N, C-alpha and C positions, 0 to 999 in steps of 0.2 A: 220648652222654656219660656216664661213671660220675658217679653221685650223689655230691657232694661231702659228705665225712666231716664230721660235726658233734660237738661235745662235748657230750653230753649230761648235763643236771644230776641225774639221778636223781630227779628229785621228778615224780610222775604227774602228768599233765594240762599241767604246764610246757613241757615239751620239746615238746610239742603246738602249744603256743601259739608255740614258737620255730621251727618248721618244723624240729623235730629236735633242737636243741641250739644252743648258741652256735658262732657262726662261729671256726675255729681261728685261735691267736694275737691275741685281742682282749682289751680292756679292759671290762669291765661294770659299771655303777654300780647297787648294788641300794639304793634309798633309802627310809626310813619312819621312823617314829617310833619311840621305845623300847619293845620289847615285841611288835613287830609279827609277829616271823617272821625278822629278815633274818640274824641267826646263825645260827638252826636251819637256813636253808635254806644259809648257805655251809659249815655242817659237812656236809650231806645231800650237796652237790656233791663237797667232799674226800672224804668216805667212798665215796660210789660210786666217784669214779677210783680209791681206792685199793684197792677189792675189785675193779678191772679193770685192775691194772697199769700205773696213772697216777697216781704219788707225788706227795701234796700237802703243801704247806706253808701253816699258819695263823700270821699275823702279828699279834698282839695288843697293843695298846697301853694296855689298861687291865684287861683281865679277866686272871688268873692261869691258870696251867695247869691248877690242879686243879679250880677253878670251871668250866673247860672241860670237863673229863672229867664232872664231875658233870652238867653239863647235857645231853650226850651221853648217859650214860648213861641219863637220864630218858627219852630216847626209843630206847632199845634198842641204841646203839653202844658197843662197847666199844674205845675209843681208844688203849688200851694196847698189845694186841693188834697193832694197825696201826702204833704206833710199833716196837714190836719186829721187826717184820717188812722196816721201813724203807719203808712205803709212806706213812707220815704224818708229818709233823712239827711238831711246835709251836713259837713262837718270840716270848717276850716281851720287847719294846724299846720304844723310844721314837720318836717321828717324826723326830726331827733324826740318830738313829744309822740307821736305815733309809734316809735319802737320804745319806748318807756312804758306808753298805755297798754301795749300788748304784753309786756313782761309783767303787769299789774293785776292780778284779779279784781283790784279794789278800785279800779281805774274808772273815769265816766265812759270810756270805750269799752271796757269789759261789761260794765253795767248796761248800756244800752245795747249791746249783742245779746245779752241775757234776755231783758226786760222787754227789748223790741223784737224778740223772736227774726233777727235780721238771717236772712237767706243768700242775699246778693249782697258784694260790695264791688266797688270801682275805686281804684288810687289813681290820682291825677295830679302828677306824673311819677313814678318810681324814678326816672331819670334823676329828681331831686336829692336822691340819696347820694348821688355821686360828688356832692357837695360838702359831705361830712367827714370825706375822708379819701386819700391818695392811694391807700393800702389796698390791693386788691382784695387780699383776705379776708380782711375788716368789711369791705363793702360788700363781699358774697354772704358774710356771717349776717350783715345787715339784711340781704335779700332774704335769706333763709328764717331769721325773725319774724319776718313780715307774711311770707308765705305760709310758715307753719303755725305762726298765731292766729289765721284766719282759718288755717286747715283743722286745727283743733276744735273751733267752733262748727266744723261741717259746712261752711258756705263756699260758695263758687266766688272767686275773686278774679277781677279783670285788673290788671297792671297795666297802664298807659306809659308808652314810652317811647322816647326820641329814636329814630333810625341811628343804629351803631355806625360808627364811621369805622369800626375795625374790618378789615378784610374777609376774616373769617371767625366763627362763632370762637374758636380757641384763643383767637389773640383779644377778644371781647373784655374788658376792665369787669372782674368781678363774676362774669360768664353767667348774667341772668339767662342766658338762653338753655343754659344746662340745668337751671334749677327749676323753669316752670315746666309745666305739663302740656301745656300747647300755645302755638305762634299763630297769629295771625298777622299779616304783613299787609300794610297799606300804603301805596305809593300814586303819586301822580304820574302820569303817562301822556307824553306827546303823540298823538295819532293825526298823521294829514294837518299839521300845524294848529291842533286844537287839545286842549287840555281836558283829560280825562281822569277819572279816579278807577284805582285799581284794589283788589284784594285777593290775596291768597293763602292759604291753609300751609302753613310749612312744617307743623309739626303738632301730633294729637296723640300723646300716649294712651294706651289702652283701646284705641279705636279707629276704625278706618275714617277716612275722609277723601274729600275732593281735591284731584291735583292740580285741577287746571287753574288759570287766571281769568278772573271775571269782573267786570265793569261794575263799579258801584256809583248809585246816584242818590243826591239828597234833594229831597221834596219834603212837600208839606204833610208831616205824619211820619217823617223820618226817613233812615238809608233803604234804599232798596239793591238788591245784588241782582244784576239782571244777566245778560248773554255773556259769553266767551268771546276772547280777543282772538278771532278766528282768523288765519292766514296773515298772521302777524309774527314777527322775530323780535327779542332784544326788549321784551315788554319790561322787565323789571330793572331794565337801564335806565328806564324814563324817555327813551327817545326810540320808538318803535320802529320798523320797517317792515314791509310787505317781504313774505317768507320767499326766500330765494334771491331778493333783491341785492343789490352789490351797492 
C-alpha cells in the first residue's frame, strides 16, 4: 500500500516525532506558556506550506500584522513576499467574527478559503474564546464550530492555546483536549539553573508518534527540535532533576 501523505511542519526533528507530519485534515492544539515558541512554530508551519504551494492563513485575535511581520523577519522569513504571491494571508479579527464567518458561506473568510485555495490555517490563540462565555457547554460548541468549519474545507488547523490550569483534561473548561485530533505541549524547563524549551506530542489520533520529551531551539530560520532530555526526571514539571536524585 502507498505510504500515507503527511502534512509536514517544516520544523526539523518535529516531523520525525510526528511520523512524517500531521495527518491530513486534522485540528492540532499547540499548548504552552507565553514565549515558549508557539507562534514561531505556527509561522514556520505556514511558511513551509507557502513555499511548497500550500497556501496558508494566520488568524490573529491580538497581534497586529506589523508585529507578526517583525517577528517573522527576526527568524529570517519575508512574509510580504509570500503575501504578494498569494501563498500566505494574515487576518486580524475577533473570536465572535470568526465564529460568524465560519457559519456563513458568503463571508469574506469563506471566499478567501475557496478562492485562495487555503490548505493550512493557524489560529492565535484559541484561548480567547473563553472570553465569550462562562458556560462550558457553549464553549465546547464554539470549539466545535471552529474545528469543524475548517475541517469542512479540508485544511489542517493549528490552534495555539495557553497552557490549561486544570489538573486533568476532564476538568478543563470546554474540554478542548478531547475535541482536537492532536496535542503538542511546549514547556519551559529549568536544567542546571538554565532555562530551556521542551516539546512533547501528547496525542495524535490515527497515527503513531514519538513519546519522548525533546529540546527545542529557536534559531535564525526557525525552530529546531534536537535531542532528548536523557537522564532527567520531572521534565514537564518545569524544574527537572537528574534521574534517581533526591
